[in-house]
Predicted model as a PDB file, atoms N, CA, C, CB and O in Angstrom, pLDDT in the B-factor column:
MODEL        1                                                                  
ATOM      1  N   MET A   1       5.608  28.546-152.695  1.00 50.00           N  
ATOM      2  CA  MET A   1       5.530  29.018-151.355  1.00 50.00           C  
ATOM      3  C   MET A   1       4.325  28.392-150.668  1.00 50.00           C  
ATOM      4  CB  MET A   1       5.460  30.534-151.324  1.00 50.00           C  
ATOM      5  O   MET A   1       3.266  28.244-151.278  1.00 50.00           O  
ATOM      6  N   SER A   2       4.480  28.036-149.440  1.00 56.00           N  
ATOM      7  CA  SER A   2       3.419  27.402-148.678  1.00 56.00           C  
ATOM      8  C   SER A   2       2.419  28.438-148.165  1.00 56.00           C  
ATOM      9  CB  SER A   2       4.007  26.608-147.511  1.00 56.00           C  
ATOM     10  O   SER A   2       2.738  29.622-148.057  1.00 56.00           O  
ATOM     11  N   ASP A   3       1.202  27.976-147.851  1.00 73.00           N  
ATOM     12  CA  ASP A   3       0.193  28.860-147.279  1.00 73.00           C  
ATOM     13  C   ASP A   3       0.376  29.036-145.773  1.00 73.00           C  
ATOM     14  CB  ASP A   3      -1.196  28.322-147.571  1.00 73.00           C  
ATOM     15  O   ASP A   3      -0.319  29.841-145.154  1.00 73.00           O  
ATOM     16  N   ALA A   4       1.314  28.281-145.178  1.00 86.00           N  
ATOM     17  CA  ALA A   4       1.552  28.381-143.743  1.00 86.00           C  
ATOM     18  C   ALA A   4       2.071  29.768-143.395  1.00 86.00           C  
ATOM     19  CB  ALA A   4       2.546  27.300-143.279  1.00 86.00           C  
ATOM     20  O   ALA A   4       2.851  30.359-144.142  1.00 86.00           O  
ATOM     21  N   LYS A   5       1.629  30.278-142.253  1.00 89.00           N  
ATOM     22  CA  LYS A   5       2.062  31.591-141.789  1.00 89.00           C  
ATOM     23  C   LYS A   5       3.547  31.534-141.423  1.00 89.00           C  
ATOM     24  CB  LYS A   5       1.210  32.057-140.572  1.00 89.00           C  
ATOM     25  O   LYS A   5       3.975  30.609-140.732  1.00 89.00           O  
ATOM     26  N   PRO A   6       4.340  32.516-141.879  1.00 92.00           N  
ATOM     27  CA  PRO A   6       5.765  32.502-141.550  1.00 92.00           C  
ATOM     28  C   PRO A   6       5.999  32.751-140.060  1.00 92.00           C  
ATOM     29  CB  PRO A   6       6.506  33.552-142.376  1.00 92.00           C  
ATOM     30  O   PRO A   6       5.169  33.351-139.378  1.00 92.00           O  
ATOM     31  N   LEU A   7       7.126  32.286-139.578  1.00 95.00           N  
ATOM     32  CA  LEU A   7       7.526  32.415-138.184  1.00 95.00           C  
ATOM     33  C   LEU A   7       8.444  33.625-138.044  1.00 95.00           C  
ATOM     34  CB  LEU A   7       8.231  31.121-137.681  1.00 95.00           C  
ATOM     35  O   LEU A   7       9.405  33.762-138.801  1.00 95.00           O  
ATOM     36  N   VAL A   8       8.159  34.498-137.089  1.00 95.00           N  
ATOM     37  CA  VAL A   8       9.046  35.627-136.807  1.00 95.00           C  
ATOM     38  C   VAL A   8      10.229  35.090-136.008  1.00 95.00           C  
ATOM     39  CB  VAL A   8       8.296  36.777-136.022  1.00 95.00           C  
ATOM     40  O   VAL A   8      10.060  34.622-134.883  1.00 95.00           O  
ATOM     41  N   VAL A   9      11.431  35.157-136.591  1.00 97.00           N  
ATOM     42  CA  VAL A   9      12.623  34.641-135.911  1.00 97.00           C  
ATOM     43  C   VAL A   9      13.437  35.753-135.262  1.00 97.00           C  
ATOM     44  CB  VAL A   9      13.496  33.875-136.893  1.00 97.00           C  
ATOM     45  O   VAL A   9      14.280  35.482-134.407  1.00 97.00           O  
ATOM     46  N   ALA A  10      13.195  37.002-135.658  1.00 97.00           N  
ATOM     47  CA  ALA A  10      13.845  38.152-135.022  1.00 97.00           C  
ATOM     48  C   ALA A  10      12.961  39.370-135.235  1.00 97.00           C  
ATOM     49  CB  ALA A  10      15.285  38.394-135.600  1.00 97.00           C  
ATOM     50  O   ALA A  10      12.356  39.531-136.295  1.00 97.00           O  
ATOM     51  N   SER A  11      12.889  40.226-134.222  1.00 95.00           N  
ATOM     52  CA  SER A  11      12.142  41.468-134.320  1.00 95.00           C  
ATOM     53  C   SER A  11      13.043  42.582-133.801  1.00 95.00           C  
ATOM     54  CB  SER A  11      10.790  41.397-133.520  1.00 95.00           C  
ATOM     55  O   SER A  11      13.447  42.577-132.638  1.00 95.00           O  
ATOM     56  N   LEU A  12      13.347  43.520-134.661  1.00 94.00           N  
ATOM     57  CA  LEU A  12      14.298  44.584-134.348  1.00 94.00           C  
ATOM     58  C   LEU A  12      13.535  45.901-134.248  1.00 94.00           C  
ATOM     59  CB  LEU A  12      15.429  44.670-135.426  1.00 94.00           C  
ATOM     60  O   LEU A  12      13.055  46.412-135.260  1.00 94.00           O  
ATOM     61  N   GLU A  13      13.418  46.462-133.036  1.00 93.00           N  
ATOM     62  CA  GLU A  13      12.643  47.683-132.821  1.00 93.00           C  
ATOM     63  C   GLU A  13      13.547  48.895-132.740  1.00 93.00           C  
ATOM     64  CB  GLU A  13      11.809  47.572-131.551  1.00 93.00           C  
ATOM     65  O   GLU A  13      14.714  48.795-132.361  1.00 93.00           O  
ATOM     66  N   ASP A  14      12.991  50.048-133.104  1.00 93.00           N  
ATOM     67  CA  ASP A  14      13.722  51.301-132.911  1.00 93.00           C  
ATOM     68  C   ASP A  14      13.624  51.698-131.442  1.00 93.00           C  
ATOM     69  CB  ASP A  14      13.162  52.436-133.835  1.00 93.00           C  
ATOM     70  O   ASP A  14      12.942  51.036-130.660  1.00 93.00           O  
ATOM     71  N   ASP A  15      14.309  52.783-131.067  1.00 92.00           N  
ATOM     72  CA  ASP A  15      14.352  53.210-129.669  1.00 92.00           C  
ATOM     73  C   ASP A  15      12.998  53.655-129.132  1.00 92.00           C  
ATOM     74  CB  ASP A  15      15.337  54.329-129.513  1.00 92.00           C  
ATOM     75  O   ASP A  15      12.768  53.600-127.924  1.00 92.00           O  
ATOM     76  N   THR A  16      12.103  54.092-130.003  1.00 89.00           N  
ATOM     77  CA  THR A  16      10.793  54.554-129.557  1.00 89.00           C  
ATOM     78  C   THR A  16       9.796  53.415-129.390  1.00 89.00           C  
ATOM     79  CB  THR A  16      10.247  55.564-130.533  1.00 89.00           C  
ATOM     80  O   THR A  16       8.782  53.576-128.711  1.00 89.00           O  
ATOM     81  N   GLY A  17      10.069  52.279-129.995  1.00 87.00           N  
ATOM     82  CA  GLY A  17       9.127  51.165-129.972  1.00 87.00           C  
ATOM     83  C   GLY A  17       7.990  51.326-130.961  1.00 87.00           C  
ATOM     84  O   GLY A  17       7.015  50.574-130.927  1.00 87.00           O  
ATOM     85  N   ASP A  18       8.117  52.315-131.849  1.00 90.00           N  
ATOM     86  CA  ASP A  18       7.057  52.568-132.825  1.00 90.00           C  
ATOM     87  C   ASP A  18       7.317  51.952-134.197  1.00 90.00           C  
ATOM     88  CB  ASP A  18       6.868  54.039-132.980  1.00 90.00           C  
ATOM     89  O   ASP A  18       6.421  51.913-135.040  1.00 90.00           O  
ATOM     90  N   ARG A  19       8.527  51.477-134.420  1.00 93.00           N  
ATOM     91  CA  ARG A  19       8.864  50.837-135.694  1.00 93.00           C  
ATOM     92  C   ARG A  19       9.637  49.562-135.416  1.00 93.00           C  
ATOM     93  CB  ARG A  19       9.687  51.792-136.607  1.00 93.00           C  
ATOM     94  O   ARG A  19      10.357  49.457-134.423  1.00 93.00           O  
ATOM     95  N   CYS A  20       9.478  48.598-136.306  1.00 94.00           N  
ATOM     96  CA  CYS A  20      10.247  47.365-136.180  1.00 94.00           C  
ATOM     97  C   CYS A  20      10.454  46.746-137.556  1.00 94.00           C  
ATOM     98  CB  CYS A  20       9.539  46.368-135.236  1.00 94.00           C  
ATOM     99  O   CYS A  20       9.746  47.044-138.517  1.00 94.00           O  
ATOM    100  N   VAL A  21      11.437  45.888-137.606  1.00 95.00           N  
ATOM    101  CA  VAL A  21      11.654  45.036-138.766  1.00 95.00           C  
ATOM    102  C   VAL A  21      11.613  43.608-138.257  1.00 95.00           C  
ATOM    103  CB  VAL A  21      13.018  45.361-139.498  1.00 95.00           C  
ATOM    104  O   VAL A  21      12.363  43.240-137.353  1.00 95.00           O  
ATOM    105  N   ASP A  22      10.742  42.812-138.836  1.00 95.00           N  
ATOM    106  CA  ASP A  22      10.660  41.392-138.490  1.00 95.00           C  
ATOM    107  C   ASP A  22      11.351  40.577-139.568  1.00 95.00           C  
ATOM    108  CB  ASP A  22       9.184  40.938-138.322  1.00 95.00           C  
ATOM    109  O   ASP A  22      11.136  40.786-140.762  1.00 95.00           O  
ATOM    110  N   ILE A  23      12.184  39.646-139.128  1.00 95.00           N  
ATOM    111  CA  ILE A  23      12.792  38.663-140.023  1.00 95.00           C  
ATOM    112  C   ILE A  23      11.903  37.423-139.948  1.00 95.00           C  
ATOM    113  CB  ILE A  23      14.309  38.339-139.623  1.00 95.00           C  
ATOM    114  O   ILE A  23      11.649  36.895-138.866  1.00 95.00           O  
ATOM    115  N   LEU A  24      11.437  36.968-141.099  1.00 95.00           N  
ATOM    116  CA  LEU A  24      10.470  35.872-141.171  1.00 95.00           C  
ATOM    117  C   LEU A  24      11.075  34.624-141.806  1.00 95.00           C  
ATOM    118  CB  LEU A  24       9.240  36.308-141.959  1.00 95.00           C  
ATOM    119  O   LEU A  24      11.775  34.700-142.816  1.00 95.00           O  
ATOM    120  N   LYS A  25      10.792  33.476-141.194  1.00 96.00           N  
ATOM    121  CA  LYS A  25      11.183  32.186-141.780  1.00 96.00           C  
ATOM    122  C   LYS A  25       9.922  31.526-142.313  1.00 96.00           C  
ATOM    123  CB  LYS A  25      11.911  31.259-140.727  1.00 96.00           C  
ATOM    124  O   LYS A  25       8.929  31.377-141.601  1.00 96.00           O  
ATOM    125  N   HIS A  26       9.981  31.138-143.565  1.00 95.00           N  
ATOM    126  CA  HIS A  26       8.835  30.529-144.231  1.00 95.00           C  
ATOM    127  C   HIS A  26       8.943  29.005-144.195  1.00 95.00           C  
ATOM    128  CB  HIS A  26       8.730  31.024-145.684  1.00 95.00           C  
ATOM    129  O   HIS A  26      10.016  28.451-143.953  1.00 95.00           O  
ATOM    130  N   ALA A  27       7.830  28.350-144.436  1.00 94.00           N  
ATOM    131  CA  ALA A  27       7.754  26.885-144.340  1.00 94.00           C  
ATOM    132  C   ALA A  27       8.754  26.182-145.252  1.00 94.00           C  
ATOM    133  CB  ALA A  27       6.353  26.418-144.678  1.00 94.00           C  
ATOM    134  O   ALA A  27       9.213  25.083-144.942  1.00 94.00           O  
ATOM    135  N   ASP A  28       9.091  26.810-146.371  1.00 93.00           N  
ATOM    136  CA  ASP A  28      10.043  26.180-147.287  1.00 93.00           C  
ATOM    137  C   ASP A  28      11.487  26.573-146.974  1.00 93.00           C  
ATOM    138  CB  ASP A  28       9.709  26.554-148.725  1.00 93.00           C  
ATOM    139  O   ASP A  28      12.377  26.423-147.811  1.00 93.00           O  
ATOM    140  N   ASP A  29      11.710  27.081-145.751  1.00 94.00           N  
ATOM    141  CA  ASP A  29      13.040  27.407-145.212  1.00 94.00           C  
ATOM    142  C   ASP A  29      13.736  28.588-145.863  1.00 94.00           C  
ATOM    143  CB  ASP A  29      13.914  26.230-145.338  1.00 94.00           C  
ATOM    144  O   ASP A  29      14.957  28.702-145.760  1.00 94.00           O  
ATOM    145  N   HIS A  30      13.003  29.473-146.531  1.00 96.00           N  
ATOM    146  CA  HIS A  30      13.622  30.723-146.965  1.00 96.00           C  
ATOM    147  C   HIS A  30      13.208  31.825-145.985  1.00 96.00           C  
ATOM    148  CB  HIS A  30      13.205  31.087-148.441  1.00 96.00           C  
ATOM    149  O   HIS A  30      12.296  31.644-145.177  1.00 96.00           O  
ATOM    150  N   PHE A  31      13.885  32.954-146.070  1.00 96.00           N  
ATOM    151  CA  PHE A  31      13.659  34.067-145.149  1.00 96.00           C  
ATOM    152  C   PHE A  31      13.290  35.318-145.933  1.00 96.00           C  
ATOM    153  CB  PHE A  31      14.910  34.323-144.277  1.00 96.00           C  
ATOM    154  O   PHE A  31      13.711  35.494-147.077  1.00 96.00           O  
ATOM    155  N   THR A  32      12.502  36.182-145.310  1.00 95.00           N  
ATOM    156  CA  THR A  32      12.184  37.504-145.834  1.00 95.00           C  
ATOM    157  C   THR A  32      12.183  38.455-144.637  1.00 95.00           C  
ATOM    158  CB  THR A  32      10.792  37.518-146.603  1.00 95.00           C  
ATOM    159  O   THR A  32      12.378  38.033-143.497  1.00 95.00           O  
ATOM    160  N   TYR A  33      11.961  39.742-144.909  1.00 95.00           N  
ATOM    161  CA  TYR A  33      11.763  40.685-143.813  1.00 95.00           C  
ATOM    162  C   TYR A  33      10.618  41.618-144.160  1.00 95.00           C  
ATOM    163  CB  TYR A  33      13.057  41.487-143.526  1.00 95.00           C  
ATOM    164  O   TYR A  33      10.243  41.771-145.323  1.00 95.00           O  
ATOM    165  N   VAL A  34      10.070  42.240-143.120  1.00 94.00           N  
ATOM    166  CA  VAL A  34       8.990  43.208-143.290  1.00 94.00           C  
ATOM    167  C   VAL A  34       9.204  44.342-142.286  1.00 94.00           C  
ATOM    168  CB  VAL A  34       7.582  42.534-143.094  1.00 94.00           C  
ATOM    169  O   VAL A  34       9.549  44.102-141.129  1.00 94.00           O  
ATOM    170  N   GLU A  35       8.996  45.580-142.742  1.00 94.00           N  
ATOM    171  CA  GLU A  35       9.060  46.737-141.859  1.00 94.00           C  
ATOM    172  C   GLU A  35       7.648  47.064-141.392  1.00 94.00           C  
ATOM    173  CB  GLU A  35       9.713  47.963-142.575  1.00 94.00           C  
ATOM    174  O   GLU A  35       6.704  47.044-142.182  1.00 94.00           O  
ATOM    175  N   CYS A  36       7.508  47.365-140.098  1.00 93.00           N  
ATOM    176  CA  CYS A  36       6.199  47.649-139.512  1.00 93.00           C  
ATOM    177  C   CYS A  36       6.235  48.930-138.693  1.00 93.00           C  
ATOM    178  CB  CYS A  36       5.737  46.481-138.640  1.00 93.00           C  
ATOM    179  O   CYS A  36       7.294  49.383-138.259  1.00 93.00           O  
ATOM    180  N   ARG A  37       5.043  49.505-138.491  1.00 92.00           N  
ATOM    181  CA  ARG A  37       4.897  50.715-137.684  1.00 92.00           C  
ATOM    182  C   ARG A  37       3.726  50.513-136.731  1.00 92.00           C  
ATOM    183  CB  ARG A  37       4.680  51.981-138.583  1.00 92.00           C  
ATOM    184  O   ARG A  37       2.722  49.893-137.080  1.00 92.00           O  
ATOM    185  N   ARG A  38       3.872  51.047-135.521  1.00 88.00           N  
ATOM    186  CA  ARG A  38       2.781  51.027-134.547  1.00 88.00           C  
ATOM    187  C   ARG A  38       2.293  52.459-134.387  1.00 88.00           C  
ATOM    188  CB  ARG A  38       3.241  50.417-133.164  1.00 88.00           C  
ATOM    189  O   ARG A  38       3.072  53.349-134.044  1.00 88.00           O  
ATOM    190  N   ASP A  39       1.016  52.684-134.630  1.00 79.00           N  
ATOM    191  CA  ASP A  39       0.439  54.011-134.470  1.00 79.00           C  
ATOM    192  C   ASP A  39      -0.139  54.124-133.070  1.00 79.00           C  
ATOM    193  CB  ASP A  39      -0.649  54.285-135.545  1.00 79.00           C  
ATOM    194  O   ASP A  39      -0.954  53.291-132.675  1.00 79.00           O  
ATOM    195  N   PRO A  40       0.269  55.150-132.300  1.00 73.00           N  
ATOM    196  CA  PRO A  40      -0.212  55.279-130.918  1.00 73.00           C  
ATOM    197  C   PRO A  40      -1.739  55.368-130.814  1.00 73.00           C  
ATOM    198  CB  PRO A  40       0.404  56.505-130.279  1.00 73.00           C  
ATOM    199  O   PRO A  40      -2.323  54.872-129.851  1.00 73.00           O  
ATOM    200  N   GLU A  41      -2.382  55.994-131.794  1.00 74.00           N  
ATOM    201  CA  GLU A  41      -3.835  56.143-131.741  1.00 74.00           C  
ATOM    202  C   GLU A  41      -4.573  54.892-132.218  1.00 74.00           C  
ATOM    203  CB  GLU A  41      -4.258  57.331-132.576  1.00 74.00           C  
ATOM    204  O   GLU A  41      -5.797  54.809-132.118  1.00 74.00           O  
ATOM    205  N   ASP A  42      -3.833  53.940-132.725  1.00 69.00           N  
ATOM    206  CA  ASP A  42      -4.426  52.734-133.297  1.00 69.00           C  
ATOM    207  C   ASP A  42      -4.130  51.548-132.378  1.00 69.00           C  
ATOM    208  CB  ASP A  42      -3.882  52.472-134.736  1.00 69.00           C  
ATOM    209  O   ASP A  42      -2.967  51.201-132.170  1.00 69.00           O  
ATOM    210  N   ASN A  43      -5.149  50.940-131.841  1.00 69.00           N  
ATOM    211  CA  ASN A  43      -4.957  49.804-130.928  1.00 69.00           C  
ATOM    212  C   ASN A  43      -4.901  48.467-131.656  1.00 69.00           C  
ATOM    213  CB  ASN A  43      -6.070  49.770-129.903  1.00 69.00           C  
ATOM    214  O   ASN A  43      -5.082  47.421-131.033  1.00 69.00           O  
ATOM    215  N   HIS A  44      -4.657  48.484-132.949  1.00 70.00           N  
ATOM    216  CA  HIS A  44      -4.656  47.248-133.723  1.00 70.00           C  
ATOM    217  C   HIS A  44      -3.275  46.635-133.864  1.00 70.00           C  
ATOM    218  CB  HIS A  44      -5.227  47.500-135.081  1.00 70.00           C  
ATOM    219  O   HIS A  44      -3.099  45.699-134.644  1.00 70.00           O  
ATOM    220  N   GLY A  45      -2.297  47.134-133.134  1.00 80.00           N  
ATOM    221  CA  GLY A  45      -0.968  46.542-133.185  1.00 80.00           C  
ATOM    222  C   GLY A  45      -0.132  47.094-134.316  1.00 80.00           C  
ATOM    223  O   GLY A  45      -0.197  48.283-134.628  1.00 80.00           O  
ATOM    224  N   TRP A  46       0.641  46.241-134.919  1.00 83.00           N  
ATOM    225  CA  TRP A  46       1.606  46.639-135.943  1.00 83.00           C  
ATOM    226  C   TRP A  46       0.964  46.687-137.322  1.00 83.00           C  
ATOM    227  CB  TRP A  46       2.792  45.681-135.955  1.00 83.00           C  
ATOM    228  O   TRP A  46       0.123  45.858-137.666  1.00 83.00           O  
ATOM    229  N   ARG A  47       1.378  47.670-138.097  1.00 86.00           N  
ATOM    230  CA  ARG A  47       0.923  47.818-139.482  1.00 86.00           C  
ATOM    231  C   ARG A  47       2.140  47.658-140.394  1.00 86.00           C  
ATOM    232  CB  ARG A  47       0.215  49.213-139.713  1.00 86.00           C  
ATOM    233  O   ARG A  47       3.154  48.332-140.216  1.00 86.00           O  
ATOM    234  N   ARG A  48       2.028  46.775-141.353  1.00 85.00           N  
ATOM    235  CA  ARG A  48       3.140  46.566-142.289  1.00 85.00           C  
ATOM    236  C   ARG A  48       3.290  47.760-143.212  1.00 85.00           C  
ATOM    237  CB  ARG A  48       2.928  45.286-143.115  1.00 85.00           C  
ATOM    238  O   ARG A  48       2.319  48.219-143.812  1.00 85.00           O  
ATOM    239  N   LEU A  49       4.509  48.258-143.321  1.00 86.00           N  
ATOM    240  CA  LEU A  49       4.802  49.378-144.216  1.00 86.00           C  
ATOM    241  C   LEU A  49       5.242  48.891-145.580  1.00 86.00           C  
ATOM    242  CB  LEU A  49       5.874  50.275-143.616  1.00 86.00           C  
ATOM    243  O   LEU A  49       4.851  49.448-146.605  1.00 86.00           O  
ATOM    244  N   ASN A  50       6.043  47.867-145.588  1.00 78.00           N  
ATOM    245  CA  ASN A  50       6.513  47.301-146.851  1.00 78.00           C  
ATOM    246  C   ASN A  50       7.117  45.933-146.569  1.00 78.00           C  
ATOM    247  CB  ASN A  50       7.553  48.241-147.546  1.00 78.00           C  
ATOM    248  O   ASN A  50       7.393  45.571-145.426  1.00 78.00           O  
ATOM    249  N   GLU A  51       7.304  45.220-147.603  1.00 67.00           N  
ATOM    250  CA  GLU A  51       7.950  43.917-147.509  1.00 67.00           C  
ATOM    251  C   GLU A  51       8.977  43.832-148.616  1.00 67.00           C  
ATOM    252  CB  GLU A  51       6.917  42.750-147.604  1.00 67.00           C  
ATOM    253  O   GLU A  51       8.889  44.539-149.620  1.00 67.00           O  
ATOM    254  N   ALA A  52       9.929  42.978-148.428  1.00 59.00           N  
ATOM    255  CA  ALA A  52      10.886  42.716-149.499  1.00 59.00           C  
ATOM    256  C   ALA A  52      10.202  41.769-150.472  1.00 59.00           C  
ATOM    257  CB  ALA A  52      12.241  42.110-148.950  1.00 59.00           C  
ATOM    258  O   ALA A  52      10.554  40.594-150.579  1.00 59.00           O  
ATOM    259  N   GLU A  53       9.218  42.310-151.176  1.00 63.00           N  
ATOM    260  CA  GLU A  53       8.399  41.477-152.056  1.00 63.00           C  
ATOM    261  C   GLU A  53       9.255  40.805-153.120  1.00 63.00           C  
ATOM    262  CB  GLU A  53       7.300  42.314-152.715  1.00 63.00           C  
ATOM    263  O   GLU A  53      10.054  41.443-153.806  1.00 63.00           O  
ATOM    264  N   GLY A  54       9.063  39.515-153.232  1.00 68.00           N  
ATOM    265  CA  GLY A  54       9.799  38.761-154.232  1.00 68.00           C  
ATOM    266  C   GLY A  54      11.241  38.492-153.856  1.00 68.00           C  
ATOM    267  O   GLY A  54      11.933  37.731-154.532  1.00 68.00           O  
ATOM    268  N   ARG A  55      11.697  39.114-152.780  1.00 87.00           N  
ATOM    269  CA  ARG A  55      13.075  38.900-152.353  1.00 87.00           C  
ATOM    270  C   ARG A  55      13.091  37.839-151.272  1.00 87.00           C  
ATOM    271  CB  ARG A  55      13.720  40.216-151.846  1.00 87.00           C  
ATOM    272  O   ARG A  55      12.539  38.021-150.187  1.00 87.00           O  
ATOM    273  N   MET A  56      13.728  36.741-151.586  1.00 93.00           N  
ATOM    274  CA  MET A  56      13.847  35.647-150.639  1.00 93.00           C  
ATOM    275  C   MET A  56      15.322  35.419-150.378  1.00 93.00           C  
ATOM    276  CB  MET A  56      13.158  34.353-151.168  1.00 93.00           C  
ATOM    277  O   MET A  56      16.162  35.593-151.260  1.00 93.00           O  
ATOM    278  N   PHE A  57      15.619  35.027-149.152  1.00 96.00           N  
ATOM    279  CA  PHE A  57      17.006  34.850-148.735  1.00 96.00           C  
ATOM    280  C   PHE A  57      17.187  33.444-148.185  1.00 96.00           C  
ATOM    281  CB  PHE A  57      17.411  35.909-147.678  1.00 96.00           C  
ATOM    282  O   PHE A  57      16.272  32.871-147.593  1.00 96.00           O  
ATOM    283  N   LYS A  58      18.374  32.899-148.388  1.00 97.00           N  
ATOM    284  CA  LYS A  58      18.655  31.532-147.940  1.00 97.00           C  
ATOM    285  C   LYS A  58      18.888  31.448-146.447  1.00 97.00           C  
ATOM    286  CB  LYS A  58      19.855  30.985-148.664  1.00 97.00           C  
ATOM    287  O   LYS A  58      18.681  30.395-145.844  1.00 97.00           O  
ATOM    288  N   THR A  59      19.323  32.564-145.834  1.00 98.00           N  
ATOM    289  CA  THR A  59      19.617  32.548-144.399  1.00 98.00           C  
ATOM    290  C   THR A  59      18.974  33.732-143.705  1.00 98.00           C  
ATOM    291  CB  THR A  59      21.128  32.554-144.156  1.00 98.00           C  
ATOM    292  O   THR A  59      18.642  34.736-144.335  1.00 98.00           O  
ATOM    293  N   GLU A  60      18.804  33.602-142.407  1.00 97.00           N  
ATOM    294  CA  GLU A  60      18.305  34.702-141.588  1.00 97.00           C  
ATOM    295  C   GLU A  60      19.256  35.893-141.676  1.00 97.00           C  
ATOM    296  CB  GLU A  60      18.132  34.256-140.121  1.00 97.00           C  
ATOM    297  O   GLU A  60      18.822  37.041-141.767  1.00 97.00           O  
ATOM    298  N   TYR A  61      20.554  35.605-141.648  1.00 97.00           N  
ATOM    299  CA  TYR A  61      21.561  36.663-141.716  1.00 97.00           C  
ATOM    300  C   TYR A  61      21.466  37.444-143.021  1.00 97.00           C  
ATOM    301  CB  TYR A  61      22.958  36.072-141.566  1.00 97.00           C  
ATOM    302  O   TYR A  61      21.592  38.669-143.009  1.00 97.00           O  
ATOM    303  N   ALA A  62      21.251  36.778-144.127  1.00 97.00           N  
ATOM    304  CA  ALA A  62      21.132  37.462-145.417  1.00 97.00           C  
ATOM    305  C   ALA A  62      19.918  38.392-145.430  1.00 97.00           C  
ATOM    306  CB  ALA A  62      21.028  36.437-146.563  1.00 97.00           C  
ATOM    307  O   ALA A  62      19.992  39.492-145.979  1.00 97.00           O  
ATOM    308  N   ALA A  63      18.809  37.968-144.836  1.00 96.00           N  
ATOM    309  CA  ALA A  63      17.632  38.831-144.745  1.00 96.00           C  
ATOM    310  C   ALA A  63      17.924  40.030-143.857  1.00 96.00           C  
ATOM    311  CB  ALA A  63      16.423  38.048-144.203  1.00 96.00           C  
ATOM    312  O   ALA A  63      17.494  41.142-144.163  1.00 96.00           O  
ATOM    313  N   TYR A  64      18.646  39.823-142.766  1.00 95.00           N  
ATOM    314  CA  TYR A  64      19.025  40.910-141.866  1.00 95.00           C  
ATOM    315  C   TYR A  64      19.912  41.929-142.583  1.00 95.00           C  
ATOM    316  CB  TYR A  64      19.748  40.352-140.630  1.00 95.00           C  
ATOM    317  O   TYR A  64      19.685  43.134-142.470  1.00 95.00           O  
ATOM    318  N   VAL A  65      20.909  41.460-143.310  1.00 96.00           N  
ATOM    319  CA  VAL A  65      21.809  42.363-144.036  1.00 96.00           C  
ATOM    320  C   VAL A  65      21.030  43.184-145.057  1.00 96.00           C  
ATOM    321  CB  VAL A  65      22.930  41.567-144.737  1.00 96.00           C  
ATOM    322  O   VAL A  65      21.257  44.388-145.177  1.00 96.00           O  
ATOM    323  N   ALA A  66      20.125  42.562-145.786  1.00 94.00           N  
ATOM    324  CA  ALA A  66      19.312  43.287-146.762  1.00 94.00           C  
ATOM    325  C   ALA A  66      18.451  44.339-146.071  1.00 94.00           C  
ATOM    326  CB  ALA A  66      18.426  42.314-147.555  1.00 94.00           C  
ATOM    327  O   ALA A  66      18.311  45.453-146.576  1.00 94.00           O  
ATOM    328  N   ALA A  67      17.879  44.000-144.934  1.00 94.00           N  
ATOM    329  CA  ALA A  67      17.055  44.958-144.200  1.00 94.00           C  
ATOM    330  C   ALA A  67      17.888  46.155-143.748  1.00 94.00           C  
ATOM    331  CB  ALA A  67      16.397  44.282-142.988  1.00 94.00           C  
ATOM    332  O   ALA A  67      17.414  47.289-143.811  1.00 94.00           O  
ATOM    333  N   THR A  68      19.113  45.925-143.298  1.00 94.00           N  
ATOM    334  CA  THR A  68      19.956  47.036-142.854  1.00 94.00           C  
ATOM    335  C   THR A  68      20.317  47.965-144.013  1.00 94.00           C  
ATOM    336  CB  THR A  68      21.230  46.502-142.197  1.00 94.00           C  
ATOM    337  O   THR A  68      20.554  49.155-143.805  1.00 94.00           O  
ATOM    338  N   ARG A  69      20.359  47.433-145.213  1.00 94.00           N  
ATOM    339  CA  ARG A  69      20.609  48.279-146.396  1.00 94.00           C  
ATOM    340  C   ARG A  69      19.366  49.055-146.800  1.00 94.00           C  
ATOM    341  CB  ARG A  69      21.087  47.424-147.576  1.00 94.00           C  
ATOM    342  O   ARG A  69      19.471  50.191-147.264  1.00 94.00           O  
ATOM    343  N   ASP A  70      18.194  48.459-146.632  1.00 91.00           N  
ATOM    344  CA  ASP A  70      16.961  49.014-147.166  1.00 91.00           C  
ATOM    345  C   ASP A  70      16.172  49.886-146.180  1.00 91.00           C  
ATOM    346  CB  ASP A  70      16.096  47.904-147.631  1.00 91.00           C  
ATOM    347  O   ASP A  70      15.412  50.753-146.612  1.00 91.00           O  
ATOM    348  N   VAL A  71      16.331  49.683-144.894  1.00 92.00           N  
ATOM    349  CA  VAL A  71      15.550  50.395-143.880  1.00 92.00           C  
ATOM    350  C   VAL A  71      16.460  51.413-143.203  1.00 92.00           C  
ATOM    351  CB  VAL A  71      14.935  49.404-142.830  1.00 92.00           C  
ATOM    352  O   VAL A  71      17.339  51.056-142.418  1.00 92.00           O  
ATOM    353  N   ASP A  72      16.236  52.678-143.518  1.00 91.00           N  
ATOM    354  CA  ASP A  72      17.147  53.746-143.097  1.00 91.00           C  
ATOM    355  C   ASP A  72      17.390  53.815-141.588  1.00 91.00           C  
ATOM    356  CB  ASP A  72      16.611  55.059-143.559  1.00 91.00           C  
ATOM    357  O   ASP A  72      18.534  53.985-141.166  1.00 91.00           O  
ATOM    358  N   TRP A  73      16.366  53.689-140.779  1.00 93.00           N  
ATOM    359  CA  TRP A  73      16.511  53.888-139.340  1.00 93.00           C  
ATOM    360  C   TRP A  73      17.148  52.711-138.633  1.00 93.00           C  
ATOM    361  CB  TRP A  73      15.180  54.163-138.731  1.00 93.00           C  
ATOM    362  O   TRP A  73      17.556  52.844-137.479  1.00 93.00           O  
ATOM    363  N   LEU A  74      17.246  51.582-139.273  1.00 90.00           N  
ATOM    364  CA  LEU A  74      17.649  50.352-138.594  1.00 90.00           C  
ATOM    365  C   LEU A  74      19.031  50.424-137.954  1.00 90.00           C  
ATOM    366  CB  LEU A  74      17.617  49.218-139.562  1.00 90.00           C  
ATOM    367  O   LEU A  74      19.249  49.826-136.901  1.00 90.00           O  
ATOM    368  N   LEU A  75      19.947  51.128-138.556  1.00 84.00           N  
ATOM    369  CA  LEU A  75      21.300  51.203-137.986  1.00 84.00           C  
ATOM    370  C   LEU A  75      21.576  52.507-137.249  1.00 84.00           C  
ATOM    371  CB  LEU A  75      22.319  51.030-139.078  1.00 84.00           C  
ATOM    372  O   LEU A  75      22.717  52.773-136.871  1.00 84.00           O  
ATOM    373  N   ASP A  76      20.537  53.330-137.039  1.00 76.00           N  
ATOM    374  CA  ASP A  76      20.741  54.582-136.286  1.00 76.00           C  
ATOM    375  C   ASP A  76      21.034  54.306-134.836  1.00 76.00           C  
ATOM    376  CB  ASP A  76      19.520  55.485-136.397  1.00 76.00           C  
ATOM    377  O   ASP A  76      21.231  55.240-134.058  1.00 76.00           O  
TER     378      ASP A  76                                                      
ENDMDL                                                                          
END                                                                             
């Protein structure tokens, strides 16, 4: 894996704007996702809740499908 910062290719927010799932494209052309939360009292932006650690996907769509299975609120 490269040290280059991954590119956010999709950001899926809940209706409140307090949670999101980012689909990330890495320099070696694999994809992952990360779930984040924004705390209203915290002005530091998004905080990562978890990542699909060790789980890499060949396509953006595959990462999206995995996120919809793993993140309960995503399809509400």
